C-alpha positions in Angstrom: 77.5 127.1 57.0 81.2 126.4 56.5 82.3 128.8 59.1 79.9 127.0 61.8 81.6 123.6 60.6 85.1 125.1 61.1 84.2 126.4 64.4 82.7 123.0 65.6 86.0 121.3 64.3 88.0 123.5 66.0 86.1 123.3 69.3 86.3 119.3 69.1 90.0 119.5 68.3 90.6 121.8 71.5 89.1 119.2 73.9 90.7 116.3 72.0 94.2 118.1 72.7 93.3 119.2 76.2 92.4 115.5 77.1 95.7 113.9 76.0 98.6 113.0 78.1 102.0 112.8 77.3 105.1 111.3 78.8 108.1 113.4 78.4 111.5 111.7 78.4 113.5 114.4 80.1 117.2 113.9 79.3 118.6 117.3 81.0 120.4 117.5 84.2 118.5 117.7 87.2 119.4 120.2 90.1 121.9 118.9 92.9 120.3 117.3 95.8 120.3 119.8 99.0 119.6 119.8 102.5 116.2 120.7 103.7 115.5 122.5 106.9 112.8 124.8 108.4 113.2 126.8 111.5 111.8 129.9 113.3 114.1 131.6 115.6 112.6 133.5 118.4 114.1 135.7 121.4 114.4 134.3 124.7 113.4 130.6 123.2 115.2 127.3 122.3 116.8 127.0 118.8 115.5 123.7 117.3 115.0 122.2 113.6 114.9 119.0 111.9 117.1 118.1 108.9 116.4 116.1 105.7 117.9 115.8 102.2 116.1 116.2 98.9 116.2 113.6 96.4 115.8 113.3 92.8 112.2 111.8 91.3 111.7 108.2 91.8 114.5 107.9 94.4 113.7 105.5 97.3 114.0 107.3 100.5 115.4 105.9 103.7 116.4 107.6 107.2 120.0 107.9 107.7 120.5 106.0 110.9 120.8 102.4 111.7 119.1 100.5 109.1 119.2 97.2 107.5 119.2 99.3 104.1 122.0 101.2 104.7 124.6 99.3 102.8 122.6 99.7 99.4 124.5 102.7 98.1 122.2 103.2 95.4 119.5 104.7 97.9 119.1 108.1 98.9 118.4 109.1 102.9 116.2 111.6 103.7 116.4 111.9 107.4 119.9 113.2 108.3 120.7 112.6 112.1 124.7 113.0 111.9 125.1 116.6 110.4 127.2 119.3 111.9 125.4 122.4 113.0 127.1 125.5 114.2 125.2 128.4 116.0 126.8 132.0 115.8 125.4 135.0 117.6 126.3 138.3 116.4 129.1 136.7 114.6 130.7 134.8 117.4 130.5 131.0 117.5 128.4 129.8 120.4 127.8 126.2 120.0 128.5 123.4 117.8 126.2 120.0 117.5 127.9 116.9 116.0 124.7 115.3 115.2 121.1 115.4 116.3 119.8 115.3 119.8 117.1 113.0 119.0 117.6 111.0 115.5 117.1 114.1 113.0 116.2 116.6 115.5 118.6 119.3 116.6 118.4 121.5 119.8 120.8 124.1 120.8 121.4 124.9 124.6 122.3 128.5 124.0 119.2 130.7 124.0 119.2 133.9 122.0 118.2 137.2 123.3 116.2 140.1 121.6 118.2 142.0 119.0 120.8 139.4 118.4 121.7 138.4 114.9 121.5 134.7 114.9 123.3 132.5 112.2 123.2 128.5 111.5 125.6 126.8 109.5 124.8 123.1 108.6 127.3 120.8 107.1 126.7 117.2 105.9 129.0 114.9 103.8 129.6 116.4 100.2 126.4 118.7 100.4 126.7 122.4 100.1 126.8 124.1 103.3 123.3 125.4 104.5 123.5 129.0 106.1 120.3 130.9 107.6 120.1 134.1 109.5 117.6 135.4 111.6 117.4 139.2 112.8 115.6 139.0 116.4 114.2 142.6 116.2 110.6 142.0 115.5 108.1 143.3 117.8 105.1 141.4 119.2 102.1 142.2 117.0 99.0 144.3 118.5 95.7 142.4 118.9 92.5 144.5 119.7 90.4 141.6 120.5 90.8 137.6 120.1 88.5 134.7 120.9 88.0 130.9 120.5 84.7 129.4 120.5 83.4 125.7 120.5 80.4 125.4 118.2 78.1 122.5 117.3 77.8 122.2 113.6 75.2 119.9 111.9 74.8 116.3 112.5 76.8 113.8 110.6 74.8 111.3 108.9 77.3 108.5 109.3 77.6 109.0 113.1 75.1 109.6 116.1 77.2 112.1 117.6 77.1 115.9 116.3 79.8 117.6 114.6 81.9 120.3 116.4 84.1 122.9 115.2 86.7 125.5 116.6 86.0 128.9 115.6 88.9 131.5 116.2 88.5 135.3 115.9 91.3 137.9 115.7 91.6 141.6 115.4 95.0 142.6 114.2 96.0 146.3 114.7 98.8 147.0 112.0 101.3 149.9 112.9 101.7 150.8 109.3 105.1 149.5 108.5 105.8 146.4 105.9 104.5 143.6 108.1 104.0 139.8 107.9 102.0 137.6 110.1 101.4 134.0 110.9 98.0 133.0 112.3 98.8 130.0 114.5 95.7 128.2 116.3 98.0 126.1 118.7 95.0 124.3 119.8 94.6 120.6 120.8 91.7 118.2 120.8 92.7 115.7 123.8 91.0 112.4 124.8 91.8 109.4 126.7 93.6 107.9 123.5 95.3 110.9 121.8 96.4 114.5 121.8 95.7 115.9 118.3 96.7 119.4 117.1 93.8 120.9 115.0 95.0 121.9 111.4 94.4 124.8 109.4 94.7 122.6 106.3 90.7 121.7 106.4 90.0 125.1 107.9 87.2 127.3 106.5 87.4 131.3 106.0 84.2 132.5 107.6 84.5 136.0 107.2 87.2 138.8 106.6 87.1 142.5 107.2 89.1 143.0 104.1 88.7 140.5 101.3 91.7 138.9 99.8 94.0 139.0 102.9 93.7 135.5 104.3 93.0 133.8 100.9 95.8 135.6 98.7 97.7 132.4 98.7 94.7 130.3 97.5 94.2 131.7 94.3 90.8 133.2 95.7 89.2 129.7 95.7 87.3 129.2 99.0 88.1 125.7 99.1 91.9 126.3 98.9 93.4 126.4 102.4 96.0 128.7 103.8 97.7 126.0 105.8 100.4 127.9 107.2 98.1 130.9 108.3 100.4 133.6 106.8 99.3 137.0 105.7 101.0 140.2 104.6 99.6 143.7 105.5 99.6 145.1 102.1 96.0 145.4 101.9 95.6 146.9 105.6 98.6 148.8 106.2 98.0 151.0 109.0 94.7 149.5 109.6 92.8 146.9 111.7 92.2 143.7 110.0 89.6 141.3 111.4 89.2 137.5 110.7 87.1 134.4 111.6 88.1 130.9 110.6 86.4 127.8 111.6 88.6 124.4 112.1 86.8 121.2 112.3 87.0 118.4 114.8 86.9 114.8 113.3 83.6 113.6 114.2 85.1 109.7 114.1 87.6 110.6 116.9 84.9 112.0 119.3 82.4 109.0 118.4 85.5 106.7 118.8 86.0 108.2 122.6 82.7 107.0 124.0 83.5 107.4 127.7 84.0 111.1 127.4 84.3 113.5 124.5 87.7 115.0 125.8 88.8 118.5 125.8 90.0 121.6 123.8 93.1 123.0 125.0 95.8 125.5 123.7 96.0 129.1 122.4 95.3 131.3 119.7 98.9 132.6 118.6 99.6 135.7 116.4 103.3 136.2 115.3 105.1 138.8 113.4 107.6 137.0 111.0 110.4 138.1 108.8 109.8 138.6 104.9 111.9 135.4 103.8 109.9 133.1 106.3 106.6 134.7 104.9 107.8 134.2 101.2 108.7 130.5 101.8 105.4 129.8 103.5 103.2 131.7 101.2 104.8 130.2 97.9 105.0 126.5 99.4 101.1 127.2 100.2 100.6 128.2 96.6 102.2 125.1 95.5 100.1 123.0 97.8 97.1 124.6 96.2 98.3 124.4 92.6 95.4 122.1 91.6 93.3 125.2 91.5 95.7 127.3 89.7 96.6 127.6 85.9 100.2 129.1 86.7 103.5 127.2 87.6 104.6 127.9 91.3 108.1 128.8 92.1 108.8 128.2 95.8 111.3 130.9 97.4 113.6 129.6 99.8 114.8 131.4 102.9 118.1 129.7 103.5 121.4 129.8 101.6 122.4 126.3 99.6 119.2 124.8 101.0 115.7 124.2 100.8 113.3 125.5 103.4 113.9 128.7 105.4 115.4 129.9 108.7 113.8 133.2 110.1 112.7 135.3 112.8 109.5 135.2 114.7 108.0 137.2 117.5 104.9 135.7 119.2 101.8 136.9 120.9 99.3 134.6 122.8 96.1 136.3 121.9 93.7 133.9 123.7 93.9 130.7 125.8 91.2 128.2 125.9 90.6 125.2 128.2 87.2 123.8 127.2 85.9 120.5 128.6 82.9 118.9 126.5 81.7 117.0 129.5 81.0 120.3 131.3 79.7 121.6 128.3 76.8 119.0 127.9 76.0 118.9 131.5 
């Protein structure tokens, strides 16, 4: 009986300790703020990126352009519009930007070519200089089959209109190397009011030919999303991987557009990406899914002296869709 009593006391104590919350008064030094930048660079394409700064917990964030708050020196500014950005190709300086072309958006006019090495250096005030590289030698991925379907799902009890979803299907034929991919449904729902890109955040994995590839960054929870669509080939090296994903269309948007349900336009893109870009997006996705995980998540940055990544990409448009709901329902 005593042993049972001790077991019960131990169980009760365990629940009590797990339900307690503690405020920790941290007195150590926090990391120095850094620049924040993310950009894929692709051959024969314009190079662009947006620039921000990080901030310590609890700091009020304000854009760094004309603002009534700018005189308050205690504030930290997130968007950066007046940094210096230098573009090097094969070690030679090709262009310098002294400020963003549109607020905190930076765009170079020089377009890189295949097999070139691209380097971007970004300087801003007393922040460390951010340096990113991209080797533009990635081959476009191989796709055996691809498709996009618009399906009617169950009827939403809150609305009179049916619910629709976009289902994408891909067969990726891997060449046997160490490869990293990004599945990008660059698909938009258009109506008379807006042009909304469908997001993988709310998507559902319907099926995959090799379990654990698409959901690897999601701690094997079906409800966790692969919001960036990044996968590695470590489970299907030299094989063909097949995947089917459903992306919902918000029913209230279609109900709001009573004069016509609109259109689905865009393409299903598959990109080969470099390892550092994959590592950043993979670990960032694990961070977003941290509520389902029992271990701390370390985000692996792909740019020197900054947060984020600058990496290479090579994209194949696997399928194009132009779907009109009005034609579908006639």
